[in-house]
Each structure stands twice: as C-alpha cells, then as structure tokens.
C-alpha positions as CSV (number, residue, x, y, z in Angstrom):
1,M,-190.7,135.1,68.1
2,H,-188.1,132.5,67.3
3,Y,-189.0,130.5,70.4
4,L,-192.7,130.8,69.8
5,A,-192.3,129.6,66.2
6,G,-190.2,126.7,67.4
7,V,-192.7,125.7,70.1
8,L,-195.5,125.9,67.5
9,L,-193.5,123.6,65.1
10,I,-192.9,121.1,67.9
11,L,-196.6,121.2,68.8
12,Q,-197.6,120.7,65.2
13,F,-195.2,117.7,64.9
14,G,-196.7,116.2,68.1
15,M,-200.2,116.7,66.7
16,I,-199.3,114.4,63.8
17,W,-199.0,111.5,66.2
18,L,-201.7,112.5,68.6
19,L,-204.5,113.1,66.1
20,D,-205.8,110.4,63.8
21,K,-205.2,110.9,60.1
22,Q,-208.7,111.6,58.7
23,I,-207.8,112.4,55.1
24,S,-205.7,110.1,53.0
25,I,-204.8,111.5,49.6
26,Q,-202.6,109.3,47.5
27,G,-199.3,110.9,46.8
28,L,-199.6,113.5,49.5
29,D,-197.0,111.8,51.7
30,F,-194.6,111.8,48.8
31,L,-195.2,115.5,48.2
32,A,-194.6,116.1,51.9
33,L,-191.4,114.1,51.8
34,G,-190.1,116.0,48.7
35,L,-190.9,119.4,50.4
36,W,-189.2,118.1,53.6
37,L,-186.0,117.4,51.6
38,I,-186.1,120.9,50.1
39,A,-186.7,122.4,53.6
40,M,-183.7,120.5,55.0
41,V,-181.5,121.9,52.2
42,L,-182.8,125.4,53.0
43,L,-182.2,124.9,56.7
44,F,-178.7,123.5,56.5
45,L,-177.0,124.8,53.3
46,P,-177.0,128.4,54.7
47,I,-174.9,127.3,57.7
48,I,-172.1,126.1,55.3
49,T,-172.5,129.1,53.0
50,L,-172.4,131.8,55.7
51,S,-169.6,130.0,57.5
52,R,-167.4,130.0,54.4
53,K,-168.3,133.2,52.7
54,G,-169.4,135.5,55.5
55,K,-166.0,136.0,57.1
56,V,-167.3,134.8,60.5
57,P,-164.9,135.5,63.3
58,E,-163.3,132.4,64.7
59,K,-165.4,130.5,67.2
60,R,-168.4,132.6,66.5
61,S,-171.9,131.6,65.1
62,Y,-172.4,131.4,61.4
63,V,-175.0,134.2,61.6
64,E,-172.4,136.6,62.8
65,T,-171.1,137.3,59.3
66,E,-169.0,140.4,58.8
67,V,-169.8,140.7,55.1
68,L,-173.1,140.5,53.2
69,V,-173.4,137.2,51.5
70,D,-175.4,137.5,48.3
71,S,-174.2,134.6,46.2
72,G,-175.3,131.0,46.0
73,L,-178.6,130.3,47.6
74,Y,-178.6,133.9,48.9
75,A,-178.8,135.1,45.2
76,I,-182.2,133.4,45.0
77,V,-183.8,134.3,48.4
78,R,-182.6,136.5,51.2
79,H,-183.8,134.3,54.0
80,P,-183.4,130.6,52.9
81,Q,-183.4,129.3,56.5
82,Y,-186.7,131.0,57.3
83,L,-188.2,129.7,54.1
84,G,-187.1,126.2,55.1
85,W,-188.7,126.7,58.5
86,I,-192.0,128.0,56.9
87,L,-191.9,124.9,54.6
88,M,-191.7,122.7,57.6
89,Y,-195.2,123.9,58.8
90,V,-196.5,123.0,55.4
91,V,-194.8,119.6,55.4
92,V,-196.3,118.7,58.8
93,F,-199.8,119.6,57.6
94,L,-199.3,117.5,54.4
95,F,-198.4,114.5,56.5
96,N,-201.7,114.8,58.5
97,P,-204.1,117.3,56.8
98,R,-206.3,118.4,59.7
99,W,-207.7,121.8,60.5
100,E,-206.1,121.8,63.9
101,I,-202.6,121.2,62.5
102,A,-203.3,123.9,59.8
103,V,-204.2,126.5,62.4
104,V,-201.0,125.8,64.5
105,G,-199.0,125.9,61.2
106,M,-200.5,129.2,60.2
107,A,-199.7,130.7,63.6
108,G,-196.1,129.5,63.2
109,M,-195.9,131.0,59.7
110,V,-197.1,134.3,61.0
111,C,-194.3,134.2,63.7
112,M,-191.8,133.5,61.0
113,F,-193.0,136.4,58.8
114,L,-192.6,138.7,61.9
115,V,-189.1,137.3,62.5
116,V,-188.2,138.1,58.9
117,K,-189.5,141.6,59.3
118,Q,-187.5,142.1,62.4
119,E,-184.4,140.6,60.8
120,E,-184.6,142.9,57.8
121,G,-184.4,145.9,60.1
122,L,-181.3,144.5,61.9
123,L,-179.6,143.7,58.6
124,I,-180.3,147.2,57.2
125,E,-178.6,148.6,60.4
126,K,-175.7,146.2,60.0
127,F,-175.0,146.5,56.3
128,G,-176.7,149.8,55.4
129,E,-177.3,150.8,51.7
130,R,-175.8,147.6,50.4
131,Y,-178.5,145.6,52.1
132,V,-181.2,148.0,50.8
133,L,-179.9,147.3,47.3
134,Y,-179.9,143.6,48.0
135,I,-183.6,143.8,49.1
136,Q,-184.4,145.4,45.7
137,S,-182.7,142.7,43.7
138,V,-183.4,139.5,45.7
139,P,-186.8,138.4,47.1
140,G,-187.1,137.6,50.7
141,L,-188.9,134.3,50.6
142,N,-190.0,133.6,47.0
143,P,-187.5,131.2,45.3
144,F,-189.4,131.1,42.1
145,L,-189.2,134.9,41.7
146,G,-185.6,134.7,42.8
147,I,-184.7,132.2,40.1
148,V,-186.5,134.3,37.4
149,R,-184.6,137.4,38.5
150,L,-181.3,135.6,38.6
151,M,-181.8,134.3,35.1
152,R,-182.7,137.8,33.8
153,R,-179.5,139.4,35.2
154,P,-177.0,140.5,32.6
C-alpha cells in the first residue's frame, strides 16, 4: 500500500501541472502553502524524534525503534508521518482544485488509512499491552483531539 499511495501522490502532483487551474480562490494557495509547511514538519520531525528516543540500533532505519516513543509529537498523534502524507494529498488539491485531482487524492488517502490499520497491528505485536494503552490515550491521526487530551492530562 505504501507504494500505491506514493504513486498516487506523484500522479496527483503531476496533474497539477498537466491540468489547467479552473478555479482560482483568493488565499487558497496561501492555505495550501501553510498546510504544506505543517505536512513537512509532520513528515520530517518524526525521523529525528524516533532516531533520538527510539533506541534504534546503530546503522538501522529510524523506524526500527526498540522502545515505544510516546513523547513529543507522538504524545499528540500516533502516526505523524502518515498524517503528513495525508495532508499532502489535500495540499495538492488546494493548489489546483479539480475533481480529477480530488479523486486521486481520496484514493491515496484510503491507501494511507489502510497502511495505518496494518501498522497498528504490527505495533501491537511488537510492543504489546503498552501499545494498546497508547492507542487508548493518543489518537491515531487527529492532532486537535491529541492536543485536547494532552492538555487534560494530570
């Protein structure tokens, strides 16, 4: 699913340039740029966080953490990189709001939700009950709910 989601995002980006921009809403490009910046943070900050806090074995990928990281960005959402990826589909659509780009973006988002579902199972296998408790306390992809829950913690 990762590969299909990636191909769909690349296709969607290509469509920005191939299809004429039919709708021009003032400020939409600025909204897209702002969301793009947020998506970039969500895509790259987890690399640093997991590399530093996840006790990754030397010369291994940052995703091969040996401990569950539940602080920093991971105290707000369980899957910040996937959220960033999902936001990228929205960003591309906002840069050129056409139905064709929306359809490809929605297909990509469905792929990402399936990836998240698969990842959850793998992480429960890897971290067990601790991850199940983490699921109960931190939302998967909703940063607003994550911030509210974080502020309510004692």
